[in-house]
N, C-alpha and C positions, 0 to 999 in steps of 0.2 A: 149515358155516358160515363166510362170509368176514366178518373183524371187525378185521382188521389194515391199517394205511394201507397197505402195499404192494399188498395184495390189491384194496383198493377203489381205489385209484391205477389198477391194470392193469384191473380191470373197466370204469369209466370211461374210460379209452381205447382200449380194445378193443369194446366196444358203444356204437355210434354211432344204431341204430334203439330208439327207445324207445316202446314202448305203455303209456299213462299211464289207468289203470282208475280210473274215479270223479272223472277231470277235471272241474271246474266250469267253465262260461262266466263264472261271476262274478268280475271283477277282483280282488277283494278276497278270495277264497279262497287258502289257501297251495298247492293243486294249479296253480293259473291264474298264479301267482307263479313258482312251480316250472320248469312248461312254457315259460313265456315267456322265462325264464333261459337254459335246454337250448337252446331254440330260436334264440337269439342268440348261443350258444357252439357254433354248428355241429352241434348233433343234430339227428335226424328225430323229431318227436314226434307220433304216432298217438293222437289223445283215443278213448277206449273210455268211453261213458256212453250207457245206454239212453235216458235223458230227451232227449238232445239228438241221438241217431242220425239218420243222413243232412245232418244240418246241419254247421256251421263254427265251430270255436274257435280263435282265433289263426292263422285260413287256413287250418286243417287240417280234411280230413274227419272227421268223428266217425262211430266205429262203434259198434254196440250190444252187441257182444261181441268177444272176442278172435278168437273161431273165424270171424269176419265179414272180417277182415283179410286181404286178399286178398297183401300184402307180405312180406318174411321180416321178423320181430322177432327183436332182441337181446335186448333189456330187457324186462320186465314191471314196471313200478311200479306199486305199487297203493296207492292211496289211498282205501282202505275200512275199515270197522269190523274190527277182530282176528278177530272172529266171522264174517264175509264172507268171509276168505279163502281157505277149501279149495277151494272152485269155482274160484278164481281160479287156483289153483297148477296145477290139472288142467288147466284150458284153456291155461296157460303151456307143461305138458308136452307137448298134443296138437298144438300148432301150433310146437314144435320152437325156443322159446326157449332160450338161454343162461344166464339169470339171472332169477331171481325177486327183487325188490327190494321190502321192506314197509316203507312210510315210518315217519318219525318219531310215535311214539306205536301205531304197529301192529306187534304181536308175536306172530305163529302159530307158535311153534316145530315144532307138528305139521305143518304145511302147508310151512313150510322144509325138515323132514326129508325130506319125501315129494317134493318139488320135487328135493331131492339124491340121494335114492335114485334118482329116473329122469334124472341127468347134469346137472341145473341146478345152478348155482351160487346161493347163497341170501345175502340181506343182509337184517337185520333191524331195525327201529328207528331207522333213518338216513333223512336226507333228500338227494336227489341233489343238488340245489341247493347246500345247505350244505357236504357232500363236496367236489362239482365248485369250489366256491370256495376251499374251505381247501386243496385240494391243488394247485390249477390256478392260482391268482393271481386268482379272481375277487370277492374280497371288497370291492371297491371299485364295484360294482356298483349303479346305481341309488341313489347316496348314502351307502351303507353306510360309505365312507371319507369324509366330508365334512369330518373335522377340527371339527366342532362338537358340542361335549358340553353336551345342555341338558335339564334335568329338567323342561321346561314341555311340558304336554300341548296337541296344537294342539285350537284350540277346535270345529271340525268337519273333516270328510274331505269334499275334493273331488274329484268325478268327474275 
């Protein structure tokens, strides 16, 4: 499993086509924010979510499963529950992906080990957006580096 800074930096530098499994069309979901960030930073994001199959998220065509994607996929980024990862890992192997990346809070070590046994690299319990921002200087994106510190909560969330 890749868990060191040089390894994560290399993976993010070499793998520019990301299939995001479980990507939501809801703008307030972490998967949407991560996809938007990665798109803005030169990555190709392919949404995978049967709920939205045939439609679009962030201007990208949504596929119902990894096996439906006609193009090459470098990395499979999993925004699903830990127990839902094994079939995603099997599909990642079947389509010839190079990396199985499990998002923050997703930690299926058996699926990671099976992916590695099939030749994929595996990253567990990390966010691609956070790691990219940390390692490639994107922490200021969308107001993270506003130089304003406040403990006040906003009264409402605007669309």
